[in-house]
N, C-alpha and C positions, 0 to 999 in steps of 0.2 A: 504494499499500500503505499510506503514512503516514496517508492520511485514513481509512482503516479502523481501522488500530491506534489511532489517536487517538480514534476513535468507540467504542473499547473492545470492538470485535468480536472482537479477538484480543488477549488481554492479555499473551501470552508474547513478543510481537515483540522486546522489548527484551533478552531473554536468548536469542534464537534461535541454536541451535548452540553456546551457551556462550562461545565465544571465535573469533577468526578463524583459529585454527591448530589443527592436530590434537594432542590429548594422547594419551598411551599408556596411561593407567591405566584401560584398557577391561575390560570384563566378557566380552564375546564373544572367544573364542579361535578363530582359523581356521588351517587347514593348507593352504597353497598350493604346497608343494614335494614331493608324495608321488610316488615313482616309480610306474610303472605295470607291471602284469604284462605281459610281452611276448608279445603275440599277433599281432603283424604289424609291417610296416615302419614304420607311422606311430608305434607304441609305441617301437620301437627308436630312432628319430630323436628323439622327444620325450625319452626318458631320457638320450640323449647330450647333448642342449642343456640339460636340467635340471642335469646333472652338469658342464656347462661342459668336456666333453671335447674335445680337439683334433681327433678325427675319429671317425667312426661307421662300424664296419665292416659293410657289407652283403652281403659276398660270399656268404653262406648262401643269400640269397634268389634269386640268379641272374637278376637283373633285366637286361633289355637297356637300352640307353641310350635308346631311345624309350619303353619302358614307365616308366622312371624320370622322364623329362622330362615325359611326358604325364600320369602319374598321381600324382606326388608333388610338393607345393609346401611348402618349409619355411617360407615367410611365412605361409601359411594356418595351419600348426601355431601360429606365434607368435601370429597375430591371434586364434585360438581359445583361447589360454593366455597371457593378457598378463602373467602374473607372470613368465615366462621371456623377456620381450621384449628381452632383452640381446643377442641374436644380431644381428651385423652384416653377415656375409657367409658364403657357403658355396660350395664347388666339388665337383663330382662328379669321380671318377676311374674309369676303366674298363681292362680288359684283354681284348682280342679282342672288345670290343663289350659285355662284361658288366660292370656297376657293381660295383666292389670297395669303395669307401669314398667317404664325403663328409667333407671337411675343413671345419672350422667356426671362425669368428672372433667374437669377443665385444667388448662395450664392458667397460671397467674398472669393476667395482663394489666397494663397500666389503665388508669381511669380514662385518659384521653386516646385510648387505643383506637376507637372508630373515627374520631376526628383526624387523627394523624394518618392512619391507613388511607382514608379518602382523599386528604391532601396529597399524600405521596402518589397515589394512582393518578390523580388529576394532573400533577406535575409531570409524571411519565408520559401521559398522553400528549401533553403539550410539547415535550421535548421530542417524542418520536416523530410527530407530525412535521416537525422542522427538517427531519432528514429526508422528507419524501416530497416528490411533486404531486401536484393535485391529482394526476391521473396515474397514481402509483399502482403497482402490481401487488397482488396479495403475497407473493414471494418476497418482495422487497419489505412489506410491512412485518413480516415475521422476522426477517434478518434484523430490521431496526428494533424490534421488541427484544429479541436476543441480546443484541449489542448493548442495549440500554440496561438491561439486567446485569450483564457481565461487567460493565464499566462501573456502575453504581454499587456493586456488591463485591465481597471477597469472601472466601471460604471460611467458615467459623471453626477455629480450633480452640481447644482448652489451652491453659497457661503452658502446657508442655510444648505447643505448637505441632503436636502429631495427632492427638486424640480429637475426633470430631466433637464438636459442642452440640450434642443431640438435645440437650436440655433446652437452651435458648435460641437455637438456629434453625427450628423446623417450621416456621411460620412464614407466610407471604409477608407479614409484618417485619419478621426478621431481616428479609432481604431488602425490602422496600423503604423502611423507616430506619431500622438499626444498621443496615448496609453490611451485615455480615450473616451468613446462612450456611446450612447444610443443603444436601440435594433436596430434601422435602421442601425447604424454603425457596430454593431456586424455581422448583417445579411449581409450587403454589402460586409464586409471583407471576410466572409466565402465563399460568392458566387465568390468572386474575386479569392481567392487563389484556391479554388476547381475547378473552370473553368481552371485554369493553369495546373491542373493535368488531365484534359480532362474529369471531370465528367459532367454529365448533372445535373444542379442544379437549383433551383429556389428560389427566395425571396418571402416568403408568407406574407401577411398582414392579420391581425385578430384581435380578441378580447380576452382578458384574464380574467379569473374569479378569485375571486368572484366579482370584481367591474367593470367588462366590460370595462376595460381600452384598448386603442389601443396598439397593440403590432406587432413585426415583428420577424420572424425567417426564417429557411429554409426548403426546401425539396431536397434530394439528391438521385439520382438513384445509387445503389450499386448492382453489379451483375445483373443488369437488373430489380431491384426492388426498387420502391420508398419508402423512410423513411423520417421521421422529425428529424432535429437537431436544438436545441435552444442553441446557444452559449451563450446567454445574461443570461438565467437561469442556465446554467452550470457554470457561473461565481459567486463565493461567494461574498456576500456584507455584511458588508463593504469589501473592498478588502483584501485578504490575500495572500501575496506573495507566489508564487510556489504552490498554491492551485488550483485544477481544479476539478469540479464535473462532473458527467456523467450520471445524472439522464435522461437527455434530449438529448440523443444520439442514433440515428437510431431507432426511435420509430414508431409504428404503429398509425393509426388515434385513435384507442380506447385507447392506452397508452398515447398519448400526450394530450387527453382530460380528463385525470384523474389527482388526486392529487398524486404526486410522492413523496415516502419516507417522508411522513408526512408533506408535504408542503400544505398550504392552496390555493396556486395558480394552476390554470389549463388553458389549452387553450380551450376557450369556443365555438370559432367559427373561421371559415376562409373562404377564397375565394372558392366559390362553384366550380370554374373552376380548382381548384388544383387538382394535381393527387391524386388518391385513394392509400392509404397506408395500405393494409390489413395484410402483413406479420408481425408475432409476434416474429420471431426468436430472436430479440435482445431486447425485452422489458424487460426481466429480466436478462440481461447478467451480468457477473461477475462484469463488471466495475461501476454498479450503486452504489456500496458501497465503491468505491475507491475515494479518495479525493485529490490525487495527480496525476499529468501527469503520463502516462502509456507509457513506452517505449517497442516497439516491436522488438528491434534490438537484443534481446537475445532469447526471447520466442514468438511464434506465439499466435494467440488469443486462439486456442483451448488448447495450453499448459498452457497459463495462466488460463484458466477456470478450467482445472484439477488440477493445482496447488492450486488454491484458495480453491477448494472443499476439497482437502486432508490436508489442514493447520488446525490444531485443535486449539481450544481455549487456551489449555495449551501452545502450541508452541507460539502463539501470545502474550500471557501474559509474559511468561518467557522471551522472547526476549526484549519486551518492558521494563520489570522491570531492566534487566540487563544492558540495554543500556540508561536506564533513558529517554525513549521517549514515546509519546503518541501511543495508539493502537486503530485501527479502529475495532469495534466489532459489527457494524451495522448488518451483516449478520446473526448473532446468535439470534437477536430478544429478547434479555433479557431486563426485567424490571430492575429497580434499585435494587430491592430485590433479583431478581434472579441472577444478576451480582454480588452482594455481597457474596451471597452464593457459587457461582463458584470461585471467587477469594480466599475467605477464605479457600477453599480446598487446594490451593496452596500456599498462604501466609497468615497465620492466624492472623498476626498482623500488616499488612501494611495499610498505609493510602493512599487515592488517591482522584482525582476528576473525574467527568464524565460530559458528555454532552448528553442531551436526545432530540429526535425529537418530533414533535407535537403529535406523537401516544405514548408517554412516553416510547419509546424504547431507551435504551442506545446505542449511535452510536460511541462514543469515550471515552476513559479512560486514564488517565495519572497523571502527577505531583505526582509520587510516593514518599512515606515517610516510609522508613523502620523503 
């Protein structure tokens, strides 16, 4: 991305998203906590969770235990309504085989939780819209949502810097207000913002390889087709300000289950009831080698793709050296020796440093010494 911005193809890169943290002086107002008119059991349960009630009385519905356990899943209600993702546990109670109530347990949240989350979502919507042209594509909007979350959030570790902070980092609020989250928080934040743009979106629970750890990400329907998006794995760790990866953006089932760009991680399994994602259109899109947020307010996706393909190695290196910035060279697939040979053709006596991925491919070069 730096080579393109230095070539003045996108003049706004230096001010992308304004800053690395959410500001609340937003113009868009959102309402995330409206009660539902009670028309059924799901609505009754939703309203009880919304108001953080200790229990939800279901006696009027005369449900059997089997009918309740087979037909109603409170975690699905939470996944479909990430603004109220503070539920931690529930238990159903019955008399003579008929469900009487469900007791509910919650995470502790601050008194201004609702106000601050609504302000943060409004600010996100405003900022995301600035990265798009009026006739934006749905794929561009999904990219902008992912970039926004990645730029404004960092992975939440405990004090040891290694252990995920599952206790305080699992909410959409964690990602969008506190700016630190684990995968649950990233995925809930994506669901929350994407739903505000009227996307059909799902939070997916599964396992990640090679260690079979629990993980959460999203699936989103773009132009009528389902794709995977993993904002957690798009976010570099340790956190790098204004950096945003795109390896896990709008992927097919096959691509999300593979090791991307040299990473040892992959999505090993997920909910068998999740939508099928067979379309491979974006699996190798231009953005997989871009490590900065992408603005589509000047160029559309197809224009970006053509521009990337037409940008030569010489253009990228020359611009990087003249401006003393790093250059992203991952798409050329060079080994360190191949890179050295190509740079020597342009600058026989220059020094530099480089970064390689797990496949020994140079992905970035910089720190030029003439």
